[in-house]
N, C-alpha and C positions, 0 to 999 in steps of 0.2 A: 503494499498500501503506498502509496505517493504523500509528500507530507500534504500538499492542503486536504489528502484525501479524510488522511488524519483530522487534520487541525477538521476540517468541515465538519465527521463526525465526532468528533470531542466536543463541540460546544454546539453538540445539535438543540438540546434542551433548551439551549440557552438561547439560539437564536428566533425557536418558535417561541418562547416567551418573548423576547424586544420586539419581534415582529409580529406579535401576536395583539402585544400593546398596541402598540402602532399605528396599523392597519384596523385598528377598531377607532381610532381617533380620525384619521386619513379616511375614512371608506366616503366621507360625507364633503371631501374637501371643496370646498370654493374659493377660499380668498384664506392670505395670510393677515390676520388678524390678532388681538387680542388673548380673543375667547380658544382659538385653536392654542396658539402657539403657551397658554395658561396649562391645557390638555395635554399636548404634548409634555410640557413638562415633569405634569405629573404620571405619564405613563411610564417615561425615563425613568422613576422615581420607583414605580410600582415593578419594573423590571430589574432593581436592583442598580442602576448605572449610577446612584451617587446624587445627592441631592446639590454639593455643590458640581459636580458634573450637568448635572440638566441645568442648571439656572445659568452656568457658562454656555452653555449649546446653544439654549435659549436665546441670548442676546445676540452671541453670534448668527442667528436666521432672522434677528430682526434686521439688522443691518444687513447682511443676504438679501433679505427682500425688502429694501429698499434700495438697493446697489444693483439688484441685480435683473428688479420686475420680476418673481419667481411668479408663474403661472399655474402650473399644478402639481400634483403631489410627487413626480417623477423630479423634478425642481428642485423640493422640498429636499428631497429624501436625500440629493447627491448631496445638499447645501450641506444636511446634517450630520451624513458621512464626514465631508470633508471637515467640518468643526473639531466633529467628535476625532478623527485623526491629527488634526493640530492639537492636542491637549496630552496625546501621548507621548510621552518622552524617546528618542528613538534610541533603538538598544545597538549598540556597537559592541556586544558579545565580551565577555570578562577578561577583566584585566589583567593579561599572563606575562607582563611584559621582564622580570626581572626572575631570576631564580635563584632565590626558591620564591617563587610568588604565593600569599597566604588567600585562603579564601574560609571564612568564619561563617559556619550555616546558624543562622538561630531561628527560635520560636516558638509554641507551646506544644505542650503534651498533645498527638494524636496528628498533628496536622501533615503527617509523612516527610518528616526532616530527615531521619537519618536512611531512611531508603532516597531520598530528592537525593545526599551526598551519597549512595552506590552507585545512582543513574549518571551522574556528572564523571564520576568518577569510571565510570567504564567508556562514556564520551570522549576528557582527556587520553585514556590507554590507545583509545583508539587513534587519537591524531598523535600518537609516539610519544604523551608527556609521561614520565616517571610521577609516578605520585603515592604522596605517603597521605594517610588518615588516622588523625586525632579521636579518638573515640571519648571526647570531653563531657560526658551524658555521665559521668561516673555514681548518680545517683539510682539508677536505672542498671541493673544488669544485665535486662532484655535487651537494651539497645547498643550495649557495648556488644554485645553475642552477638546481636544482627547487623551491627557494622563490621564483626570478623568474617562473618559471613561473604558478604561485598566482598570484604576484601581478598577474601580466597577467589571468587567468583568472577574478579577482574585482576586478580596476579596481582595485590598492589601489598606494599608494607603495610601497617597496621602500629600502632605507639598505643597500649591499654595500661590501666594502671586497677587496680583494687577496688571494688565498689566504696564506696564513701570517699576518694581521694579526693585534695582539692583540684578538680578541670582548670585552673591555671596552670599545675604544676606538668599536665598532662600536654597543656599547649606550648610549656615548656619545651619539655623533654621532646616533643614531636616537630620541633623547630631545630635543634638540637642533633636527631637525626637527620632531617633534613639537608642542614650543610654539610653532616659528616657523608651523606652517601648520594652528595651531587643528586638531590630531587628536582622538577621541578614546579611541583606545586604541594601546598599542605593544605589536605581539605579536613578542617575542622566542627563537628558535633559538639553540642551543647546541650544540656539539659533543658528538657523543658519548660522550662521559664514561666512565667502563670505572669503576665504583665502587669497586675496589683501587687505583685511581691515586691517591697523596695528591697529585702536584701538580695533575692535570686537578682536585679535588678544588679546589684552594685558589685556580685560577683561575675555579672558580665562585664563590669566598668572594668575589675582584676584584668579581667583577661586580654582587656585592649587594652590596660596599661605596658604587659606581659609584651604581647604583640609590637609593640608601637616601641618600647623597646629592647627587642633583641632584631624586630626587622624595620626598623624607622623608615627605612629607603624603600622597601621591597612594592611591589605591586601587590596592590590589597584591595580582596571584596568583600562588602559585609551583607547575608543574602538573609532576608527576610521569609521563610517558609510560612504561607497562608491557605490553608482548606479553605477554598472557592465555596464549598456548602454552606457554611456557616454565615455566609451572604454579608450581612451589615458589620456581626461580630469580626470579621474579620478585619474591616476596617478601623474597631475599637483598636483593636490589637494592634493594626500597623502605627495609628499615631502615638500610641504607648510607649513600645519600640521604639520609634522613632526619639524619644526623650532619652533614651539611655544608649543608642549606638548611631553609630555613623554609616546609618544604610545606604546602599551604593547597587541595591537591587532586589526584586520581590521575585519571589516565585510562588506564582498560583498553583495548586495541588489540585484531583478529583475533579475537574471540570466536567469530564464524561460523565460525570453523574450528579451535575444539579442543573437545576434552570437558573442558579443565581451568578453566573459566570460575570455578567454584567458589572460584576465588584473589581475586574479586574481594572475597568476605566475609571472607577472610584479610587481604588488604593493611589492609583497610580496618579490620576490629578490629585490626589489632596497631599501627596507627599513628594511629588513633586518628583519621583524617580524614577528610572526603567524599569517594566518587566525583562527578569533576561529569560524563565523560561514560564512555560504551563506543561501542564501533565494531565494528558488526558488517555490513562491507560495504565494498566501496570508492568509492562515491558519497560526493557531499559531503554528499547527507543522510541516509546511514549512519551519520554520528555525534551518536548520538542522547545526548537527554541525561537523566542518569542519574533514578531516579525509584527510591526502596528499596523503596517497598511492590510496585509493580508489579514491581521483578525478582525478588521474595521469591516471587511468582504467580507469573509464568512460570519459574521454576526447579522449582515443583514442577506445574508445566501448570495451573493455574485459574484462570491471567487468561481473563478473555472481554472482547471487543467490546461 
């Protein structure tokens, strides 16, 4: 299955939710007026595109309606797509320009964080990168064991510690090992931090200080993994994590199992951070690099191979 087929299939439920809401509003289209724009704004919010996203999109439509003299719903939808696309930051891929580079992966329990790390490791090894994993989620033995399975599956090194060990110390050991072994990329797992627990956020800051001290000039990514099925709760998590970490990219998982995938736009717009990957299935190849134009096209059912 090709990339676009996977993308279309992966966000099918979301596409149906979005187009269903918008088609209902536009079924009796006559002209672009305040009533129509208000209904469109409500429809986008109902489709989990987010309040801020919907408001910005409507403001853009007001300008487009005035400047472009929109006469039909096809022109209106084209203008809406253009506005939504302009809100998404371009994804320039992972910043891996130094050796080693480091990727810190954060997020609450259950979002698919450890699995995402394994899939990224698989992707990087296929690109002939030498990867080392840091099992920094030391509070759940299952997380370390799961990461170990991915390490064996992808043929990469892993640094582990006893349950309850200091996560920052694990990251420190992984950095030392990467330097000694000539690794290209360090992929760090972290505990499933509850975004309303200050002590866990403090621990994240401690890890951040270790990375800064040991790899201050190295390429670095901090990826926040969010479960798309949680809808607006994912947006709340993102805002809280953004206070404690310098998030450089987002990963939205489980898009294939939800109609709430419009949250991709809501979170990216709110944080002004690019989406790096989206998960549309269980397989290692189902973690797709995010391409804004393709996503917006697929969201409205217009993408084609």
